[in-house]
N, C-alpha and C positions, 0 to 999 in steps of 0.2 A: 503493498499499501505505498501509496505517494503521501508524505506527509506536507500541508500545507499548513501555514502560520501568519501570522500578521504579529513581527514585533515580539517573534517567544523567546524568553533567555532561557538559550543553548539548547535545544530540543535537538538529540540528536539521536540517531536510531542501530542500537548494537546488534541487530539482526533483524529479520524480516520479522522474528517473532519474538524479541527481547528487546524492547523497549527501554532507554535511558533516558528518562523524561524528568526533565525538575519537577519537583509538588515540595509543597508545603509542612508544617507542625500543622495545630490545627488553629485554623486563623483568628480564632473568636480570641484566642487566649488573650489575657491581659498580661503584660508584661511581669514577672516575679520582680526584674530588674528595672531601673528606671534609668537605665542609659549612661553619661558622662553626668556626676552631679555638678559640676558646673554647667549643664545643656539647662537652658531657662524653657528649652520645648522638648525636652525629653518627654512630657505629660501628653504629646501627641500621639504618642507609641502606642497608647491603648486605643482600640481600633474601634471600638462600640460604647464606652461610656458615654455617657450624657451631654457631660459637658465638651465632651471631642466632637460628638455629632451638632450641638449644636453649633460649634465652632467651623463644621463644613457646611454648613445649613449656611450658616451669617456670609460663607464667602463664596461659596453657589451662586445665593442668592446675588449680591454685590457684583459677580462675575456676568451675572445676565444681563441682570439692568443698566452695565458700563456698557455690555459690548450689543444686545441687544438681544430680545425673543428671539431664538434659531426659528421658531413653529411659525415665525411672522414673516418671513424671510423664502424668498426665492431658492435662497440656496438650500435650505431644507426641504423644500418640496421637489426640486429637481431630484436630490439625492434620494431622498424616500422613495419618489417614485422609479426612479436608476433600481434602489434594491429589492423594492415589490416589483418588478418587471417582472410578467410571466413568456416576458421573449428572451430573460437568459436561459443561459445553456446549465437545462439540468443533467448533471456529471451523473450518468447511472454503471449498475455494475450489475454482471448477473450474479446469482446467485442458484448453485446446480450446473451439472456437468453437461446435460444435454440441452439440444437447441431450442427446446421448446421454455426452459428455464425461463423464470421471470426475471426483469433487470429492476433493481431497487434506486430509491431516489432519494434526499432528505431535502425538504423545501419549504423555504419562509417565501410570506408575500402580506400583503396589507389584512388578507382574511385568515390567514394560518400563523399569526403574531411569532408563536415559540417555533411552530414548524410540524409537517406530516414526514411520515416516512411511508414511502407509497414505492405503487409496482407498477408495470407495464410489460405487455411483450417487445421482442427486438423488431415485429413489425410496425406497431402501433409508435412506437416511440421513433424509430426511421421518418412516421409520416408527419405533416405539419400540422393537424390535432391531434395529440396525443391522446389516449383515454386512460386513463391513470386512475389506480385503484387503491383507496385511501390503507394503511395497513396498522397506521397506531398515530392517532392525534394528541401530540403533548398540549393545548391549549385544552382537552378536554379532560386531562388528568388533575385529581386534586393538585390546588397547591401547597408548595413546601410551607416549612413551618421553621425554617432554619435564619436565625437573624433577620437583617435585611431584605432577604431575599423574597421575592414576590410568584418567580417563572422558576419551570424548568428548564434548562438548555440542555440541548443534545449531545452527550456525550460519544456516541457513536455506540458500535455493535460488533460482536466478539464473535463468529459464527463455528459451529462444533463441527468437525472436520474428522470421519472415521478411518478416512482413507479411500483407498481408489474401490475396493469392493465393499464396502459397509456404509459409504456416507450417503444419508437422505437431505441432509440440509433443513433439517427441518427446528434444530434449536438457537436460539442466540443470547447472548448474553447484553443485554440494554444497562448504560452508562449515563444516567441523567444526574447534571448540575443543578445545586438549588442555584439560583441569579448567576449561576456561570463560573463560580469558582470552580479552582482543580479538585479539591471535594468531591465526590458524587458519591452518589448510591447506585446500587445494581442488583436487576430483576432479568429473571430469565422467561425468557419467550418464544414462542409457540407459531412457525411460521405458518403452520398448517391451519390452524386454527386463528391464528392471529390475535391472540391472547395471553395476556403476560400467565404463566405458570406458576400457581400459591404453592408456597410451601406447605399451606396444610391440605391439599387438594392431592386426588389419587398418585399422580405423576410427582409428587414433591418438589416443586420448583428448589432454586436456587434463587434466593432474595440476601442481600444485604443494605438494609434501607436505614441507615446511619452513617450520613456522608462523611468521610474519610478518603485520605489519599490511596486508592486501592487497585491494588493488580491482580486481576483475576484472569484465567481464561482455561476453557475447558483442558484437559487431559483425555479422558476420553466421556460417553456418553454420560456416566455415573461418576465421572470424578472433578473436581476442579482443583488447580494450585491456586492458593488467594496468597496472599500477601498486603495485612492491613494495619490497623491500628486496633489488633483483638484489643477487647477489653474496656475499649475506650481510654485507655489512663497512659498511652504513647511508652508504654515499654516495651512495644514490640516494633519502635519506629528508630531511625538512626538520627545523629544528631543533624541531620537535616532533613528530616522529617520523611524521607522515603519507609517502606517496608524495609525493617531488619530480618525479619522473620517470613518464610513461606511454610506452609502449612497442604496438607492435602486433606480435603473437604470430599465425603462422600454423599451421594444424594441420601435427603431422608434423615439425615444425622445434622442435629446443631452446629455450628459454627464453633461451639465450646467443645467439640469433639472432636475436632481437624486436629490430625496428626502433623507435627513439625518435619518437615523433609532435609531444610536447610535454614543457615543463616550464617550473618556477615555481620562481620563487628562493628560497634556502637561507631567507631567514628568514621567507616563508611557513607559512602554516600548510599548505599541500596543495595539490597539479595532481591533477586528475582530467579526465577523455574521457569522453563515453557517445554511444551512437547511437541513436537508435528510432525507432519507428513513428506515427504519430500520426492516427488515421483519413483512410489516404490521402496523409500525407504524411511526408518523412521530415526528423528536425532529427540534425544533429550538433552538438556542443557541447564545448568546451575549457571548464573554468572552475579559477582561479585564484583562490585562498582566501585575503585576504593577511590578512586578521586573522579571529577567529571572526563578527563581522561586517559584514566589508566583503570584498568579490568583483567580478573582471571576468572576464565572459563574452564568448566569443569563438563565433561563430555560422556553418555555411553548412545551405543544404538542399540536399537531395539528391534522388536518386531511390531505386527500390526497386530496379530493376535495377541501377542504379552502384554500391550498398553491396553488393548480391552479386559484382557479377566486377569491383571495384577494391578493394584495400586500403588501408587508412588515410593509409599513406605514399606509394602511388602517386596516389593523390586529387587532379587540378591545381584543383579547385573551392576558392577562397581561404578560409580563417574571416575574418570580419572583427569587430571589436568590437563589443558591442550597447551604445549609447548609453544606460544606464540609469544610475544615483545607485549610488555604489559600495554601499549598504548594503542597495540592494533586492534581493530574488529572485526569480527568474524559471522560468516555466513555459510549457508550450504546451497549445492545447487546437486540432487541426486545425494550420490555419493562423494561428491566433493568437497571440498572446503574452500570455503571466498575469503582470502585474508587482505585486509584494506589496513595499510600501515600510514602511518603517521610520523613516522623517522627512519630513517635509511638500514637497511639489514644486508649487512655484511657477511659474507662468506657461508653460508645458514650449509649444513651437511647436506653434502650432494649435490651442492653448486659453489664448489669451491673456487672462487675469484669473481664469483657474482656478485654485485650489490644493488638488491629493489630498492626503487629510492624510495624516500618519502611521499605520500599519494598515488603510489602505486598499489593496483589489485591483482592479489595472486590465486591462482587455480592449481590445486595440489589433490591427490586421492585424500580423503580423510584419513583415511586407519595408516598412510603411509605415514601424514600430518602429525599421528599421534606416538608415532616413533620418532620423531624427530629427523624424519626422510624428507629433504625438500629435491631429490634427484630429478623428479617429474616435474617440478613447478612449472607453470606456465604464465607470464605477465601480462594479463587480458588486457591491463591500460598499464603505462609506464609514464612520467610526466615529463613534460619540459619545463622552462622558463616562463614561457606563455600558453602553454598548456595543462587544465587540471582534469579532473573527474568530478564530474559537478552532482553525478546520480546515477542506479542503473534501473532497469526494470528485468521482468522476467517473463516468456510465456513458458510452453511446454518443452521449445527443445532449444530456445533462444536465452544470450542474456544482450540486453540492448544498454548501450554505455550513454550518457549524457556526457559531453566531454566540453568543455568551455576553450574556446583560443581569444585571447584577449577579449572575454567575456563575452563570446559569441558562442553559440550553441552549433555541435556540431553532433550527429549519430552515428553510433559505430555499432555493427551488428555483430555477433559470435553465434557460432550453430556450435551445439555441443554432439559427437560422437559417443554414444556408452558404450558401444564397444571397445573403441582404442582410448576410452574414456581423455578424450582430446578434444580443443576446439579451431574451429576455422573461421577464420574473421571472412564476410560476406562481402563480395564484389557490389558496386552500387550506393555503399557509405560514404560519408564524408562530407556529404551538399553541407557548404555553413547556410545559415538563415541570415538576414539583411541584417544591419543595425537597428538597433532598437527593438528588434522580432525576437522572439522564445519559440519554441520547441519542445513539446511534451510528449513520452508516451508510457503507456500503463497498458495491464492485460484487462480484456473487457469485462472480464472473470474474476469474483471476489479470488477462487479458486485458479492461480493463474499456469496452475501444471495442464488446465483441460484441455488447452489447444496452442495455435500460433496467433491467434487473434487479437488485436492491438486495438487502442483507442489512440489517436493520434489529435492532440492537441495544437494549434496554431494561434498565437495574438501577440502585441508590441503594443509600446508604449501608444501606437495611435493605429493599430492593426486591432478591430473588434475579433474576439473571439470565434475561430471554429471547431468543430468537432468532426472529426473523421473517422470512418473504420478501414483499417489495413491490417496487411500481416506480417507477421518479422519475416516470413519465408521470402517475398519480395523486396525486403527493408524497406516495406511503404514504400515502392514506390508507386503502385496503382492505388490510390484510395479511393472512399467513396464520400461523399461528404453527408454527412448526418443530421448536424444542425449548424446554423450559423447564428451570432448574435448583431443585430443590427447597430450601426453607429449609434451611441447613446450621448454622445456630443458632437458639438459641433469640432472638426479637425483642419479643415479646409482652410490653407494656407498655413499650417504648422508642418514642422520637420523634426526630425529626430536627429542630433547627430553625435560622437564619440571624441572626446579628447584627452589630452592627458596632462596631467599637471606633474610639477618634480618638485616634491617634499623637501624639507631640510637638507635630508642627508643625502637627496641626488636623486632617490627611488621615482622613478615613473608611475603614477597613479593616475589609471582613468577614472571617467566618471561620462556622464551622459546630456546632454541637456536638450529640452522640448522645448522648441520655441517659435512666434511666427518666421518663416522665411525672409521678410521684407522688415524685422527689427530693425529698428536703425540702434545703434552703438554708441550711443551719446549718455550714458551713465544714468539713464531715468527711469530701469526697467525691474519693477518690481519682482523676485527670484528668491524662490524656498529652496532649498540645497535640504537635500536629506540623504540619513548616511545608518549606518550603525555597525559596522567595524568590530566587531566579537564574535565568540562562538561557532567560528568557520561558515558562517551565516555569508551566502551570497546574496549582494542585491541586484536580482536581474532583470530584466523587461518583463513588463506583464501590462493587462490593458485595464487600465483603472478606469471607470467612466465618473464614480467621483472625483478625481484629479481634474477631468475633463471639466468637469460643473463648476465646481467649486472652485478653478484656479486658472484654468487653461483660458477659459471663454471670457473669462473677467480681464485679459492681458496680462496673467502672470507669467511666468518662467519655470519653469521645474526642471532642476539638479540633481541626479542622482548619482552618489558618488560612491565607487567602487573601492576604499581607504583599508588599509591592512588592519588586519585582527577578523577579516570576512575571509570567506573562501575560495573568492574569485580567482585564486592562482594557486590554490590545494594547499596543505598544512603548513607549511612554511611561512606562504604569506599570512594563516593566523598568526603563527607563531609570533611573528616578528614585533606582534603588538600583547605578547601576554604579559602579564605582571610587571615588572619593571621597564618592559619596554611600553607598556601600556601609552606611553606620550607619545609614540610614534602616528596612531590612527588621528591625536589631533594633530599637530604638524602636516599631518595627510588634508586634513580639512581647512587647516589654514593656508597650503597652498593652493588647495582650487579655489577657495575664496579670495584671496590675491588675485587668482590668475582672473575671474570673473570682474571684477574689479578693475585690474589692469588692461581688458580689452573694452573695458568702458562698458560692457553689456548693461553693469550695473553700478551702485555705489553703496556705502555702508549702509546710510538711510534707507534702503532700496533693499537690503540683502536680507533675508530671513534663512536661521536653521529649522529643523524638526525633526526627532528622531524619539524612539520612544522604547522602553524597559532599557536595555544595553546602550540602546541610542540616545536614550535619555539623558544617561551616566555622561556619553559623546554631548550632549546638548549643556550638561549642568555647567563642565568643564569649559566647554567655549563661549558661557558667558560670564568663566571669571578668571580665566588664564588671562596673562596682558597681552598677548598680540592677540587671538581671536575674539576679545572682548571691544576689540575696538575697530573691527570687521562688520560685524553683525547691528543693525539696528532693530532686529525681534528675532524671538525665538518661540516655538513650541516645545515645551518638555514633556512626554509622555508615559505614564506608569516608569517613571526613574526609579535607580540607585542613587544616593546624591549623598548619603552618610558612610562612606569607606569604613568609619572605624565601628561602627554597628551592625554595619549590613547581615555579615555572619552570625550575628546572634536573633537577625529577626526573620522569620519565616523561614523561604528555602533560600537561604543566603550562603549556609553553611555547604553548599552544593558545587559553589561556585569560586570557592579557594582556589581550585584548580586554573579557572580565568583568572583573577582578580592576586591572588595571595591572603596568605591568613593576619588579622590585625593583631590578633594575639602575638604574634613575633613579632617582636622589636626591629629588625632586620628584614621583614616586609613590612610592615606598618612602616618604617624609612620611607618607601615610594609609594604605599598605598594612598600614603598622606598626599604624596604631591597631585593626587587626582585625585582626591576626596572634595568636590566641589562646597560641600558644608562646610569642611575647615578652610578650606582658603578662601569662603567667603566671611566667615566669622572671626577667623583670627589674621589670618596673612591682610585681606581688606581691611575690614573694618576693628582689626587691632587688640578683638578680645581676649582676654587671658586664654590659656588653654591648658585644660587638665595634663601633668604631665609631660609636658613641655619644658627642656631643660633651662629655658626663661621666660618669660612673655614677652609675646610682641612689641616691636618700640615703633615702628616703622609701618605705618598703615599705610596704602594705598590710595591718597586721599584725591588721584585723578581717576580712577577706575568711576566708571557709568554704567550701569546695567544695562543690558537690551529690553526692550520692550518685551514682557517674557508672559506668555503664559502657561500654568501648568494645570494638566488632566491626569486624574487618576482614577480608583475604583475602591470603595469600603470593600467591594468583595474579593478583591484582589488579594491570592493567602500565596500568592508566587512572589511578586515585591511588594513589600510592604508600604502601604500608602503614607505612612509615617516618614520616608523620605520626601514625600514633597509637601505634606504638612507643612514639615521643619523649617524645610528651604524657603518655603515663603512666609512664613511665619518671622523669619530671620530678617528678610529681605523688607518685610511689614513693619516691623517692629524697630529695628535696630541699624536699616542702613540709610534712612533718614534721606537726605538731597542727591545720594547716591542711584537713587531707584525714582521714575519717572513711573511706569507702567509696567503693574505687576496682577496680573490676574490668577484664580483658581479656583477651577469646577472639579467637583469628586462626585462621580456618580454612584449611587446608593448598589446596585447591580451590575454585573458585566464582568466580574475577573480580570484578569490579567488582558484581555482582548478590549478593554475599557468600555462595552457594551454588549448585552445580552438579547437584544432583536435587533431588525433593522428600524423601529422608531428611534431606538437608541443612540445606533448606528450612528443614524443621519442627523441629529442633534448634535453629537459629539463633532463630528463631521463640518457638519454647519457652522457652528457656535466658532470652532478652531479657523476655517477658512473667514469667516466674516471678523475674528480678530484680526487675522493677518490683513483684511484688504483695507482694514480702520488703519492699524499703526504702519502698514508699510503706503498707503494713500494709492491703492491700486487704481490706476487708470487716471491717474492727477497727476 
């Protein structure tokens, strides 16, 4: 499955069936520690206290009063109509192995606010007027009773796969989140009756009804593997808030009777265990995620009969540690291991004199890998300075590589021959897409090994999305267009170009500009610079009608920066801005901003930056650093990290120390301090005394001026604590005095880390954002 996300902190896929996904401790906790004793704003760390929520309400009310009620603006109406449009492409995937099996889709619009899970036939899906049958209607479910949550948010489904000879595709585990938090509930659902399977019914369904950071998957029809907050006292969670304990839970038994089958250490990120069928083979893994980028895998090969007849706790086949580097990621294809490297691997056994480079994807027989024998290892992908592996997709016989060449996509197809256990690269692959466009492929079926049919999706910054059906057998050379999205904003006269800026250390940094073809280079254009720069996540082209309607149609220019810390050039591009090198990604943005100003595309007063989550940390640094704060006239900081002294103690923060560093270690706090916006603001700029500092700050930066800023977060964000944004705004408003001109704060009481739980909330948040930018940058004036 392809993971799609908007500003997610560091979501990475450990394998197709084991997800290393950041989650948090119980988000509603009132912190037992109050933070730095010298921090006057630490009280805002209590998420749902009466006093805190009153502060939030006052701030949000004042923000809307100042910017204007979004619902009364054309921007809101346009964005809401786009999000609710029935002309959106309903991306659908088949559940079942025969051609008559239905295609399922999750859909939200003005009628189905929280959404419906629905199905249709392929024939109907291909028609202009698809007939859909509703399987599950979230709007009709009783509402949650958790904190400020009023609605359920769809968190997806996990299917029961019993293997080629047994699979009925009749059961799923449905996950629903109260208000959009990472914490969710899980209930078993029957695809035949289209009803939840009640625990007290004859079929004794699986159900976890208390919201928690849960990982659960089927091992067999009557057994699940589950990691959660067993008992609700957090004793089975790691310091990062992930499951520390995995248990075998049998059908018809209470969760309290589940048997522990795997544990990791308290300081690890998480423990997980998963079992799956793969082209006639059965793999079972235990995964110990030590840090965000290091793991230990333990593997055992089983049979379909063995999994169906023996539970995990009774299985006698031992797990064996997989001998790969701790920072490598592992998947499988049939009886092959697929190893993706994050650092160079020199001279593995059987490959003397060979170095597999960081970013390479290596295939070798699983049984040989378990013996440490790399003699038959084959590099499906080898990186170059300009080429990196973005993602992979699979069908029955093929692996498809999505390769980036200077942030432009190329697809490569490899066919597997099980008789020789070898791969053959297919002719016809390698055509690159145009600048500013992108292409993706994925199996049309939730069971990717059923055939070689693919969905192929094309889009771009100015190119509306099309969905085509093709086959890996001809490298998607001949495809059939199934759906196409009409243009949802006026792109006439617009163009996309790619440029490169030179960063402070001489590194070339790519960025895209979306602008009018006849734009005047006179320094008067309003430009919005968007960047992320973390967790090896690449900022790739995609069609965003909201950007078009909310910004481009108003005359704004959009810039997307592919800075270090991201994944545009593979692991080394990411590692160049890790920990003590974090400043590199900020220098990259400064170089791009300066290039935009030097070219007279814009000027400081007309240039704004925007970023969310890790990108919010980026924006926090841009508005406080000596250089960048003089380059931007405005900023939008969304669901940000800002207090890097406290981040590892707030919600899921401990899981990101592999990215940022550990503030409890003096040697790491020394560099973390240099990119902690909250500390830069309070102590370096404003000259406030700093607890633990060797001496008081005596030379505040009196000439600093804060760009006009909007901070946006969510009460229901249980990944990045809303106190980061709360405390920063409180400091700016209460302590910064004349340093601040405009600082606004808006907090949604639902929405989770994405900031919004439904289309109305999403339209409201983005209309508020674009209207704020239009005001402070005087768009069109």
